[in-house]
Kinemage of the C-alpha trace (Angstrom):
@kinemage 1
@onewidth
@group {chain A} dominant
@subgroup {mainchain}
@vectorlist {calphas} color= white
{ca met a 1} P 31.516 121.863 62.506
{ca thr a 2} L 31.143 123.234 66.326
{ca thr a 3} L 31.565 121.448 69.286
{ca ile a 4} L 29.705 121.821 72.137
{ca tyr a 5} L 32.503 122.841 75.589
{ca asp a 6} L 31.623 123.937 78.948
{ca gly a 7} L 28.778 126.079 77.846
{ca phe a 8} L 30.327 127.686 74.400
{ca asp a 9} L 29.516 126.757 71.049
{ca ile a 10} L 32.940 126.410 69.193
{ca glu a 11} L 33.404 126.920 65.600
{ca ser a 12} L 35.908 125.262 63.646
{ca phe a 13} L 36.568 126.472 60.158
{ca glu a 14} L 39.382 126.611 57.213
{ca ala a 15} L 40.767 129.909 56.153
{ca gly a 16} L 42.015 128.786 53.139
{ca lys a 17} L 44.376 125.565 52.679
{ca gly a 18} L 45.326 124.042 56.350
{ca leu a 19} L 45.058 127.400 58.136
{ca trp a 20} L 42.200 126.152 60.754
{ca his a 21} L 40.976 128.890 63.053
{ca ala a 22} L 37.525 128.936 65.950
{ca arg a 23} L 34.991 131.226 66.647
{ca ile a 24} L 33.982 130.881 70.375
{ca arg a 25} L 29.857 131.904 70.936
{ca arg a 26} L 28.139 130.715 74.341
{ca ala a 27} L 25.711 128.700 73.086
{ca asp a 28} L 23.396 130.479 75.198
{ca phe a 29} L 24.136 133.202 72.871
{ca ser a 30} L 24.631 136.055 75.176
{ca pro a 31} L 28.143 138.015 74.457
{ca val a 32} L 31.304 137.659 76.024
{ca ala a 33} L 32.264 140.399 78.295
{ca ile a 34} L 36.244 140.597 78.005
{ca asp a 35} L 37.648 143.928 80.016
{ca gly a 36} L 33.418 145.361 79.778
{ca val a 37} L 33.130 145.342 76.262
{ca leu a 38} L 31.058 142.456 74.674
{ca phe a 39} L 31.466 140.179 71.593
{ca pro a 40} L 28.861 137.824 70.150
{ca ala a 41} L 31.683 135.877 68.968
{ca met a 42} L 35.339 135.923 68.800
{ca glu a 43} L 37.765 134.380 66.931
{ca val a 44} L 40.784 132.830 69.208
{ca gly a 45} L 44.520 131.644 68.463
{ca phe a 46} L 46.461 131.235 65.019
{ca ala a 47} L 45.718 129.302 61.848
{ca trp a 48} L 46.044 125.803 63.142
{ca pro a 49} L 46.814 122.814 60.682
{ca asp a 50} L 44.047 121.104 61.233
{ca arg a 51} L 40.664 121.493 62.677
{ca asp a 52} L 41.478 119.358 65.894
{ca ala a 53} L 44.628 122.305 67.090
{ca ala a 54} L 41.898 124.853 66.910
{ca ile a 55} L 39.623 123.388 68.804
{ca ala a 56} L 42.360 122.580 70.824
{ca asp a 57} L 42.756 126.290 71.289
{ca ala a 58} L 40.093 127.298 71.692
{ca lys a 59} L 38.802 124.703 74.734
{ca thr a 60} L 42.115 126.478 76.338
{ca his a 61} L 40.891 129.731 75.587
{ca ile a 62} L 37.497 129.333 77.556
{ca asp a 63} L 39.546 127.408 80.321
{ca arg a 64} L 41.064 131.019 81.124
{ca phe a 65} L 37.879 132.478 81.242
{ca arg a 66} L 36.885 130.949 83.599
{ca arg a 67} L 39.797 130.979 85.877
{ca arg a 68} L 39.656 134.553 85.144
{ca phe a 69} L 35.322 135.091 86.260
{ca asp a 70} L 35.777 132.078 88.705
{ca gly a 71} L 38.684 134.457 90.745
{ca asp a 72} L 41.139 131.695 90.187
{ca asp a 73} L 43.707 133.496 87.994
{ca glu a 74} L 45.380 135.658 90.013
């Protein structure tokens, strides 16, 4: 299942019974840069008990990326 959020695609997937994860990718497929390293996609968070929790965690990471790159994170 893919969710679109703030210019990113969030793909949630189950990696084992009841172990949900999320993968973040820019909707335009450009790489995500973290500390100068380019990533085509990133898996984030922990093994969440359901899809919604994995997606919510991914959204939190996206929001953190935005604050960091917009200069709001001090």
